[in-house]
N, C-alpha and C positions, 0 to 999 in steps of 0.2 A: 462508493463513497461519495463521488463527485457527480453531478449532472453535468458538469462542463467537460468530463471525459468523453462523453457521447458527441459533444458537439465537436471537440477537437479531433476525434478518430474520424468523424464524417468529412471533415474539411481535409485532413490530411489524406484520406482514400482517394480524394479527387484532386489532389495536387501532386482617447487615451486618459486608460486610466492613468493619473499622475499623482504624485505625492512628494513631499519635501524629503530629500534623502541626504545623508551625511556625506561631505566630500571625501572623507576618509573613515576608516574603521576607528572606533573609539578604543581607547586604552583601557580594557577590562581586567579586572582581577581574574586570577586562574586556579583552579582547584588542581591540587597536584596530583599529576598522573602516576599512579603506582608503577614502579620498574619490575617488569616480568621478565627479567634476562633477556631483555631486548626482543621478547618474541609475543605474539598473541594469537589465539586459538581461534578467533572470530573473523570472518571476511567482512568487508565494508564496501558498499556500493550505492548506487542511485537508481531510481526508476528513469526511464527513458522519456518522461514528461518533458517537452521542449518549452523554450520559453517565448518562441515565436512560430509563425506558420513559414517563414522563408526556408527554403531548402538548406541554407547555410546554417540556420539554427537548428534544424533537425539534425543534420550531419555533425554539427558542432557540439550538440549535446552528447551523441555517442562517443565522439572523439575525447570530449571531456572525461566520460565515464571510463573510456579505456585508459587514460592517464593517471585517474585517481580512484580505481576499483579493483577489487578482486572478483566481485559479482555485480550484476545488475539485475533489474525487474523489468519485465514486460507485464503491463497490467492491463488485462482485458475486461473492463467494467463496462460492457456495452450491451447492444442487443444480441439475441441468439437466433439463428436462422432455424427456428422450430419446425416450420413446414418442410424445409429441405430434409432435415433430418428424419421427419416423422414420414413423409409421403414420397421421398426419394426426387423432388424436384431439383433443379438445379440451383447451386448456391447463390445467394445475392452478390453482385459483382462488387458492391462496397465492401462486403466482408472479405471476399477473396484478396481484393486490392489490399486492404488493411493489412492483412496477415502476410502477404506476400512483400508488402514493404518492410514490415519487421523482420521477416526472414532474411531479406536482402542485406539488412543492415547488422545481422548477427554479428556479434564480436567474437572472434577466436581468441582462445586462450583465457577466456573469461567464464565463470560460472553463471548460468541463467536460473533466476528463480521467475517462474510463470505463475501468475495470479489470474484466475477466472472466476468471474461471478456467475452463479446461477440466479441471484436475486436481482430485482430492479433497484434502482437508486434509492427508494424510500425502505428498501429491506422489508417489505410486507408481502410480496408476492414473487412469482417469476418474473425474470426479464421478459420484455416484450420481443416479439420478432421484428424484422426490418420494416414491415407495414403497421407497426404498433400494435398488433393483435397479440393476445394471448393464446397459447395453445389450450384447447379444451381438455379438462382433467376433472375428475371427481376428488381424487387425493393427489398430493404431491409425489407419492409413491406408485402411482400408476405406472404399469409396466411400459407403456409407450414414451411416458416422460423419462423414465430411467435410461431406457434404450437410446433415446434422442440426446440427452446430456452426455452419456458416455461416448456417443459418436462424435459430439463436438468436442469433447476433451481429447478424443483419440486423433482427431484432424488436427487440433492445435500441437499434439505432442509430436506427431509425425512432421508438422512442419517447422517447429521451432527447437525441438529436441532439446527440452529444459533439463536441469539437474536437480531442481526441486519444484515440485507442483503444488500450488494452492488451489484446491478443488473447489473452493467456495470462500467468498470474501466477505468478512464482517458478518458472519452467519448468526452471533449472539443477537444481533439487532432483530432478526426474525421474532426470536423468542419475546422481545420488548414489543414488537409492533403488531404481530400477528400470533400471539401464543397458541391459538387454535391448530396452526399448522405445524407446530414446533416436533411433534411425536411423528408426523407423515415424512416430515424433512429429514429426521434421523434415520428413518427405515429407508428413505430414499437414498440418502449419502451412503448408508452402509454397503448396498448393495453396488451403488456406483464405484466406490472406493475398491470392492471386492474385484469388479471386473477390470478395473484398470490395474490394479495389483497383478492379476493373472497376465495381462498383456504386457506389463512393464513392471516386472519383479524387482528391478534394481532402482525405481525412481521413488525417491522418499515423496510421501503425500501428507498433506494437512489442510487445515481449513482456518482462516484468520478469525479472531475476534478483536473487538474494540475494547483495548484496556481502559480507555476513558469512561466508556458506559459501565463497565464492569466496576471501576473504582469508585464511581458515582453511587451505584448501586449498594457497594460496600459502605460507604460513608453515611447513606441514608437508611441502612438498615434492612435493605431487601435482600436478605440471606438466600431465600429460595432461588432468586434469579442467579446469585453468585454460586450457589452450590450446583445447580443445574448445568450451568455453564462450563463450570470447571471440571465437573465430572465427565462431561461431554469430551472436552479437549484433551483430558488427560488419558483417554483412551486412543488417540491418535499417535501417530509415529513420531511427530515433534510438533510443538505448540508454536503458532505463528500469531504474531501480534501486530495490530494496527493502533498506534498511539499518538494522540496530539494533545498533549498535556494542557495547552491554553484552553482546551475545551471545559478542564475542570478548574480553570482559573490558578493552576499551579505556575508560581514564579520565582522560586529559589530552588537551591540545592536540597534542603530539607524536605521540602515539598514535594520535590520530585522523587526523592528517595523513598519517602512514604508510600508512593504509589508501586515503586519497585519493589519494596519490601513485601507489601501486601501480595502482589504477584508471585515472588519467589516461595512465600510461605506456602502457596497453595497449588503450586505445579510440580509434576513428577517427571516431566518429559523434558528434551532439550528444547531451547528457546531459541527464535529467530524473530526480530522485529522486522517484518516484512514490508511496513511502511510507517514512517514516523516524520515528524518535523515540529518545528517551534516557530511563532513569530519573532520577526526581528524588528518590529515597530508596532505601535498601537492600531487596534483595529476597532473602527466606528463604523457601523452599518445601521443608520437609523431604522430602515425598512425592515430589518430583521431583529431590532431591539438588541443588538450586539455593540458592547463597548468593553473590549478586552484590552489590557495593557500588554505591551512588548516592547523589547528593545534589544540592541546587538548583544548586551551583555547577558541578558536573560537566555537568550538563543544559545550563546556559548556555553553558559552554566548547564543548559539541558544536555547539549551534546557531550560535554564532559561527564555529566552523571551517567547518561546512558554508556559511554565507553567504559566507565570504571565498573559499571555493572556488567558489562560484556566480558571485561577482563575477569572478573571474581568469579561469575558463574558460567564462563565459558560458552557464551552462546554460539550459536552456528554461524549467523550473519545479522547484520543490520542493514537496512536499506533507509537511506534518507530519500524522502519523496522527490523532491525536486532540487536540482543543483543551482538554478539561477531564478531570480524573481520574473515572473511571466507577465509583466505590464503590457508589452506589446501583444502578447497573445488575446489579453482581455478586450482589447478593441474590436475583435472579430465576434464576440459572443453577441447574442440577442439581448436587448435590454433587460428582458424579464430574468435573464440568467447571470447578469453582471453583479449584482450584489452577491450572489452566492459564490461566484468566481474569485471575489475579493477576499474571501475568508482565508486562502491558503497562499495568496499573492506574495506575502513577504517571507515565506519558509526558505527560499533558498538561501545557499551559503555564498552566493554571488549575487550582487543587486542587478537591477535591469541595466545598469550602465557598464557592467563588466567589473565592477569593484569588488575585490575579496571583502568579505565581512570578517568581523573577529573570530567567529566560530570556524571559519576555514582554515586558520592557523591550527586550531585544535585537531580538525580533520586530518591535516598534513602531519602533525607531530605524532597523532596515533598511527596513522599508516607507516610511520617511519620505523615502527616495531616491525620486525619480518613476521610475515604470516606463517605459522607452522600448524596447521589445523587439518583438515580434510585432505585428502589427496585428490 
């Protein structure tokens, strides 16, 4: 989803943007959260995306997750060491170091959702190798590609021991951007999932899709895309969702709920929101022709709507993308990536100065319901 993930991973392996902020959280109206006998069936957590590069920011992110979650996400949306898996050459040190770092910080007594991307950031081809090359292939379901990606997943599973595995990130974007590869992709992933299921029969598998793209297609009448995507994911063990409603211009409970209702009417398997977030302030990026409204009360209303649906439909879990605004991290990005990085910068439930936003009160309130779901 994010080119900034690549830069962040590389820097972490080897180891100002500013705007006006509210001095304190605004007093926002609340949606009444339904009492479910003081329990909930879904887990709540964050990704390990840190807000700065300092060691205390990285370790502090894990500490925050430990205090405010039952589950967390490691999100590997980066390069793939294709040459190593295909030809048996040594794994790149930056890859080994990155995974070793994540392993060393693994949180005991928390469930782990591991998301791994086969696709590049544009979601129109395979992710590149660490030297920026693509493996040679005739079709995505060439046997050497299947074997290499299976080996990649197996390595990550052995290192990180996840409780849920997302074997492909935002895969419906491939259908949008490279439709000619979609049939090959489905054949490839069917064989990859089969191999992983044989090796790890107790590990739940899924592939994530972008609800914002799917909902846009539904609203614009692109039913063939909607039908194909949902037919595909309804065959998976569970359905994993990536959703950033500000991409659809949604800004209140009724608009958020329309997207949820659309989703619920078309799925037949358990749901997990494996990454999601909402702006807490307006987003203006002239170079990308983006001008999206946002504020803390809208963010809070989205989180309330998400949690109400998680209660009602008994989601497996929800992962809020980032716990804290990462203004300090953005300073380290190349100029050509800073505009892209700004898109998600205000999605945190804590601002860059450490102040709790209005939505964080919702998070704490929902977590006060005792979790009574999966063992």
